[in-house]
TORSE-142597 format. One record per residue (C-alpha): residue number from 1; chain; z, x, y; residue in one letter. Coordinates in steps of 0.1 Angstrom, whole numbers, plus 5000, padded with zeros to 4 digits. Example, Ala and Ser with C-alpha at 12.3 -4.5 7.8 and 13.67 -1.06 7.14 Angstrom:
ATOM   n chain   pz   px   py res
ATOM   1     A 5078 5123 4955   a
ATOM   2     A 5071 5137 4989   s
***
This chain:
ATOM   n chain   pz   px   py res
ATOM   1     A 5947 5054 5067   m
ATOM   2     A 5934 5076 5039   k
ATOM   3     A 5918 5045 5022   k
ATOM   4     A 5901 5036 5054   l
ATOM   5     A 5886 5071 5057   i
ATOM   6     A 5874 5069 5021   n
ATOM   7     A 5857 5035 5027   y
ATOM   8     A 5840 5048 5058   l
ATOM   9     A 5827 5079 5039   l
ATOM  10     A 5814 5056 5011   l
ATOM  11     A 5797 5033 5036   f
ATOM  12     A 5779 5063 5052   c
ATOM  13     A 5767 5076 5019   i
ATOM  14     A 5753 5042 5009   v
ATOM  15     A 5736 5038 5043   l
ATOM  16     A 5721 5073 5041   f
ATOM  17     A 5707 5066 5006   s
ATOM  18     A 5691 5033 5017   a
ATOM  19     A 5674 5050 5047   c
ATOM  20     A 5662 5078 5025   k
ATOM  21     A 5647 5054 5000   n
ATOM  22     A 5630 5034 5028   n
ATOM  23     A 5615 5066 5042   h
ATOM  24     A 5602 5077 5008   e
ATOM  25     A 5586 5044 5002   t
ATOM  26     A 5569 5044 5036   a
ATOM  27     A 5556 5080 5030   v
ATOM  28     A 5543 5070 4996   e
ATOM  29     A 5525 5040 5011   t
ATOM  30     A 5508 5062 5037   r
ATOM  31     A 5495 5088 5012   i
ATOM  32     A 5480 5063 4988   t
ATOM  33     A 5457 5040 5008   p
ATOM  34     A 5432 5017 4993   k
ATOM  35     A 5396 5019 5004   t
ATOM  36     A 5379 4986 5012   p
ATOM  37     A 5347 4982 4992   v
ATOM  38     A 5322 4956 4981   t
ATOM  39     A 5309 4954 4946   v
ATOM  40     A 5279 4941 4927   v
ATOM  41     A 5270 4934 4891   n
ATOM  42     A 5242 4953 4874   i
ATOM  43     A 5209 4933 4869   k
ATOM  44     A 5180 4935 4846   t
ATOM  45     A 5145 4937 4860   g
ATOM  46     A 5117 4962 4870   n
ATOM  47     A 5106 4982 4900   i
ATOM  48     A 5070 4986 4909   a
ATOM  49     A 5063 5023 4910   d
ATOM  50     A 5033 5023 4933   d
ATOM  51     A 5012 5051 4947   l
ATOM  52     A 4999 5044 4982   d
ATOM  53     A 4967 5060 4993   l
ATOM  54     A 4941 5054 5020   f
ATOM  55     A 4904 5048 5018   g
ATOM  56     A 4873 5042 5040   t
ATOM  57     A 4846 5016 5035   t
ATOM  58     A 4810 5030 5031   i
ATOM  59     A 4777 5016 5020   y
ATOM  60     A 4761 5038 4993   l
ATOM  61     A 4726 5022 4996   k
ATOM  62     A 4706 5014 5027   r
ATOM  63     A 4672 4998 5027   n
ATOM  64     A 4648 5009 5054   i
ATOM  65     A 4626 4982 5066   v
ATOM  66     A 4593 4996 5080   s
ATOM  67     A 4560 4982 5094   a
ATOM  68     A 4535 4975 5067   s
ATOM  69     A 4505 4976 5091   i
ATOM  70     A 4499 4989 5126   p
ATOM  71     A 4502 4961 5151   g
ATOM  72     A 4522 4943 5177   f
ATOM  73     A 4557 4929 5172   i
ATOM  74     A 4555 4892 5180   t
ATOM  75     A 4590 4881 5168   a
ATOM  76     A 4623 4897 5160   v
ATOM  77     A 4648 4875 5142   y
ATOM  78     A 4678 4897 5132   p
ATOM  79     A 4705 4911 5155   k
ATOM  80     A 4726 4942 5149   l
ATOM  81     A 4754 4934 5125   g
ATOM  82     A 4738 4902 5112   d
ATOM  83     A 4741 4893 5075   k
ATOM  84     A 4707 4887 5059   v
ATOM  85     A 4697 4875 5025   n
ATOM  86     A 4669 4888 5004   k
ATOM  87     A 4636 4872 5014   g
ATOM  88     A 4647 4863 5050   d
ATOM  89     A 4620 4869 5076   v
ATOM  90     A 4630 4897 5099   l
ATOM  91     A 4599 4905 5119   y
ATOM  92     A 4564 4891 5125   i
ATOM  93     A 4536 4916 5132   l
ATOM  94     A 4501 4909 5145   q
ATOM  95     A 4472 4933 5140   s
ATOM  96     A 4451 4945 5169   k
ATOM  97     A 4421 4926 5155   e
ATOM  98     A 4440 4894 5153   s
ATOM  99     A 4452 4897 5189   r
ATOM 100     A 4417 4905 5201   a
ATOM 101     A 4402 4875 5184   l
ATOM 102     A 4430 4852 5197   g
ATOM 103     A 4431 4815 5187   n
ATOM 104     A 4393 4812 5190   g
ATOM 105     A 4388 4826 5155   a
ATOM 106     A 4407 4798 5138   s
ATOM 107     A 4385 4773 5157   e
ATOM 108     A 4354 4788 5142   v
ATOM 109     A 4368 4794 5107   d
ATOM 110     A 4400 4775 5097   s
ATOM 111     A 4407 4802 5070   s
ATOM 112     A 4414 4827 5098   l
ATOM 113     A 4445 4808 5112   v
ATOM 114     A 4469 4835 5100   n
ATOM 115     A 4445 4864 5100   f
ATOM 116     A 4462 4896 5108   g
ATOM 117     A 4497 4880 5110   v
ATOM 118     A 4523 4897 5087   i
ATOM 119     A 4559 4885 5080   k
ATOM 120     A 4583 4914 5073   v
ATOM 121     A 4610 4902 5049   k
ATOM 122     A 4644 4915 5039   a
ATOM 123     A 4641 4935 5007   p
ATOM 124     A 4678 4930 4998   a
ATOM 125     A 4709 4911 5008   t
ATOM 126     A 4732 4930 5032   g
ATOM 127     A 4740 4937 5068   v
ATOM 128     A 4717 4950 5096   i
ATOM 129     A 4733 4984 5102   s
ATOM 130     A 4706 4997 5126   t
ATOM 131     A 4680 4978 5147   l
ATOM 132     A 4653 5003 5157   d
ATOM 133     A 4628 4978 5170   k
ATOM 134     A 4642 4947 5188   q
ATOM 135     A 4617 4941 5216   q
ATOM 136     A 4588 4917 5210   p
ATOM 137     A 4555 4930 5223   g
ATOM 138     A 4560 4966 5212   d
ATOM 139     A 4531 4982 5193   y
ATOM 140     A 4541 5001 5161   v
ATOM 141     A 4522 5023 5137   l
ATOM 142     A 4522 5017 5099   e
ATOM 143     A 4554 5030 5084   g
ATOM 144     A 4574 5028 5116   t
ATOM 145     A 4611 5021 5109   q
ATOM 146     A 4621 4987 5122   l
ATOM 147     A 4657 4983 5110   c
ATOM 148     A 4681 4993 5082   t
ATOM 149     A 4699 4970 5058   i
ATOM 150     A 4732 4982 5043   a
ATOM 151     A 4734 4964 5009   e
ATOM 152     A 4766 4944 5005   s
ATOM 153     A 4764 4949 4967   s
ATOM 154     A 4769 4986 4972   d
ATOM 155     A 4800 4985 4994   l
ATOM 156     A 4825 5010 4981   v
ATOM 157     A 4858 5025 4991   f
ATOM 158     A 4860 5062 4995   q
ATOM 159     A 4896 5071 4985   v
ATOM 160     A 4911 5105 4991   n
ATOM 161     A 4934 5113 4962   v
ATOM 162     A 4957 5143 4960   p
ATOM 163     A 4946 5163 4929   y
ATOM 164     A 4979 5159 4911   e
ATOM 165     A 4974 5121 4912   y
ATOM 166     A 4938 5120 4899   t
ATOM 167     A 4951 5110 4864   s
ATOM 168     A 4960 5076 4879   y
ATOM 169     A 4924 5071 4893   t
ATOM 170     A 4903 5074 4861   q
ATOM 171     A 4871 5054 4859   t
ATOM 172     A 4879 5018 4851   g
ATOM 173     A 4914 5019 4865   t
ATOM 174     A 4924 4989 4887   t
ATOM 175     A 4938 4992 4922   c
ATOM 176     A 4947 4968 4950   t
ATOM 177     A 4929 4972 4984   v
ATOM 178     A 4948 4960 5014   i
ATOM 179     A 4928 4954 5046   l
ATOM 180     A 4942 4959 5082   p
ATOM 181     A 4947 4921 5084   n
ATOM 182     A 4969 4923 5052   n
ATOM 183     A 4943 4905 5031   k
ATOM 184     A 4941 4921 4996   s
ATOM 185     A 4919 4920 4966   f
ATOM 186     A 4913 4939 4933   e
ATOM 187     A 4890 4969 4930   a
ATOM 188     A 4881 4993 4902   t
ATOM 189     A 4876 5031 4904   f
ATOM 190     A 4840 5039 4895   t
ATOM 191     A 4834 5076 4899   k
ATOM 192     A 4849 5109 4912   a
ATOM 193     A 4829 5131 4935   l
ATOM 194     A 4829 5168 4927   t
ATOM 195     A 4838 5181 4962   m
ATOM 196     A 4874 5185 4974   m
ATOM 197     A 4888 5186 5009   n
ATOM 198     A 4898 5223 5013   a
ATOM 199     A 4925 5216 5038   m
ATOM 200     A 4942 5186 5023   a
ATOM 201     A 4934 5194 4987   q
ATOM 202     A 4923 5159 4980   t
ATOM 203     A 4894 5147 4958   q
ATOM 204     A 4871 5118 4969   t
ATOM 205     A 4870 5090 4943   i
ATOM 206     A 4850 5058 4948   l
ATOM 207     A 4863 5023 4941   a
ATOM 208     A 4844 4991 4941   k
ATOM 209     A 4856 4955 4947   s
ATOM 210     A 4855 4931 4918   k
ATOM 211     A 4843 4904 4941   s
ATOM 212     A 4814 4903 4966   a
ATOM 213     A 4828 4910 5001   i
ATOM 214     A 4813 4920 5034   l
ATOM 215     A 4832 4945 5056   l
ATOM 216     A 4823 4968 5084   p
ATOM 217     A 4816 5004 5075   e
ATOM 218     A 4842 5031 5082   n
ATOM 219     A 4871 5007 5081   m
ATOM 220     A 4904 5024 5069   i
ATOM 221     A 4921 5005 5042   v
ATOM 222     A 4953 5009 5021   k
ATOM 223     A 4948 5015 4983   v
ATOM 224     A 4978 5007 4961   v
ATOM 225     A 4979 5021 4925   i
ATOM 226     A 5006 5011 4900   q
ATOM 227     A 5015 5044 4884   k
ATOM 228     A 5031 5029 4852   k
ATOM 229     A 5036 4995 4836   s
ATOM 230     A 5067 4977 4845   a
ATOM 231     A 5095 4971 4819   s
ATOM 232     A 5130 4957 4819   d
ATOM 233     A 5155 4982 4832   k
ATOM 234     A 5190 4982 4846   q
ATOM 235     A 5187 4976 4884   i
ATOM 236     A 5212 4984 4912   l
ATOM 237     A 5209 4984 4950   p
ATOM 238     A 5202 5020 4962   v
ATOM 239     A 5235 5020 4981   s
ATOM 240     A 5253 5020 4947   c
ATOM 241     A 5240 5054 4937   v
ATOM 242     A 5254 5086 4952   l
ATOM 243     A 5241 5122 4947   s
ATOM 244     A 5249 5158 4954   d
ATOM 245     A 5232 5178 4982   e
ATOM 246     A 5204 5191 4959   m
ATOM 247     A 5196 5156 4946   m
ATOM 248     A 5201 5168 4911   q
ATOM 249     A 5232 5149 4900   e
ATOM 250     A 5237 5112 4905   f
ATOM 251     A 5266 5089 4899   w
ATOM 252     A 5281 5055 4906   v
ATOM 253     A 5317 5042 4911   m
ATOM 254     A 5326 5017 4885   k
ATOM 255     A 5357 4995 4886   l
ATOM 256     A 5381 4997 4856   i
ATOM 257     A 5404 4972 4871   n
ATOM 258     A 5409 4952 4904   d
ATOM 259     A 5422 4982 4923   s
ATOM 260     A 5408 5014 4906   t
ATOM 261     A 5373 5028 4905   a
ATOM 262     A 5361 5059 4885   v
ATOM 263     A 5330 5081 4889   k
ATOM 264     A 5303 5076 4862   i
ATOM 265     A 5273 5100 4861   p
ATOM 266     A 5240 5082 4857   v
ATOM 267     A 5203 5090 4850   e
ATOM 268     A 5180 5073 4874   i
ATOM 269     A 5144 5061 4871   g
ATOM 270     A 5120 5045 4896   s
ATOM 271     A 5132 5033 4930   k
ATOM 272     A 5121 5018 4962   n
ATOM 273     A 5137 5012 4996   t
ATOM 274     A 5160 4985 4981   k
ATOM 275     A 5166 4990 4944   s
ATOM 276     A 5169 5018 4918   i
ATOM 277     A 5166 5019 4880   e
ATOM 278     A 5195 5031 4859   i
ATOM 279     A 5182 5047 4827   l
ATOM 280     A 5216 5056 4813   s
ATOM 281     A 5244 5049 4805   p
ATOM 282     A 5241 5013 4794   q
ATOM 283     A 5264 4991 4815   f
ATOM 284     A 5277 4957 4806   n
ATOM 285     A 5263 4929 4828   e
ATOM 286     A 5299 4919 4837   n
ATOM 287     A 5309 4954 4849   e
ATOM 288     A 5313 4958 4887   q
ATOM 289     A 5298 4987 4907   i
ATOM 290     A 5308 4996 4942   i
ATOM 291     A 5279 4990 4966   s
ATOM 292     A 5295 4998 5000   t
ATOM 293     A 5325 5020 5008   g
ATOM 294     A 5318 5043 4979   n
ATOM 295     A 5308 5074 5000   y
ATOM 296     A 5333 5102 4999   g
ATOM 297     A 5355 5086 4972   l
ATOM 298     A 5372 5110 4947   p
ATOM 299     A 5365 5108 4909   d
ATOM 300     A 5393 5082 4906   t
ATOM 301     A 5400 5061 4937   a
ATOM 302     A 5422 5032 4947   l
ATOM 303     A 5401 5004 4962   i
ATOM 304     A 5405 4970 4977   s
ATOM 305     A 5377 4945 4970   i
ATOM 306     A 5365 4927 5002   q
***
C-alpha cells in the first residue's frame, strides 16, 4: 500500500512538471513573435534630382504693319492667328487717284496698269497677333496700323524662379520645356530680368527654344531643370528607409540571417517618389534590406521573410 502511494506521488510530480514545461514553452512562443517582412537587394544607379518650375510663352518682338500710302483697302489676305512668312502679301492698297482714273487710264497708257496700287508685304516671319484692318473697302491714312506680326524667332519662355534657385538658371544653362500636351523640347536660359515679384519672391528669367517652334502666347508650360549631374549611387526603394519625427536621422533594417534584422543608420542623398540614394554606409550587393514590415521594429528584431 505504501509503495502504491509512492508511485502515485511520483506520477503526479512527473505530470505536473510536464504541464509546467508545456506552459512555459507556450508563453515563450507568444512573447517572441516573428514579424512577416519582404526584402530587397541594394542596387546601383542614379536618381534625377530635378527642379520643376513653370513658365509662360511670350513674344519679345512684334512688327507693326502700317499703310505706306493713304488709300482704299482692296484686299485683305491674312486672318487673325495665321502664320505668315517674310515677303507674303498681306494687303493691297489703292490710292484715291488710281480709283478715280479707274481702268480707263491703262487703256490710254499701258504703263498705268498698276498705277497707285500698293502691295503691303510681311516684314518678318511670324503669327498675326492683331488684325486692325480686315474689311476691304475701308479708307486708311498713311501710317495707319493694319496688323501686328509676332515674330516666331523671338518666342521665349518667361520662367518665374525662386531666388534661392537662380544659380541653376544661369545664362546658357539647358532646361526641358514640357507643353500641356506632354510634348517636350530643349531650351536654354538667355537672360535674367532685374525685377522680382514682391509677393512670391521670384525672379523672371527668359529661356529660348533651341529649335524653331510656333506656340500661342500666354501658354503656361512646365520647365524642368536638372540640379546636378547624375552619378552611380546605392539605390533603395523609399519604403526601405525609416526616419525620426524630425526627419534628421535615417536608418534601414538589414538582415544578418534568415530570421534576424538589425537597425543600420544611413546617410541619404537625392530621392523621388519611388527611390532614394544611400550615401553611406557601403552595402554589399548581396545584403538584404527590409522593404515592407519594417515600421515599428526594434533595433534587433525577429522576422519571417515572406
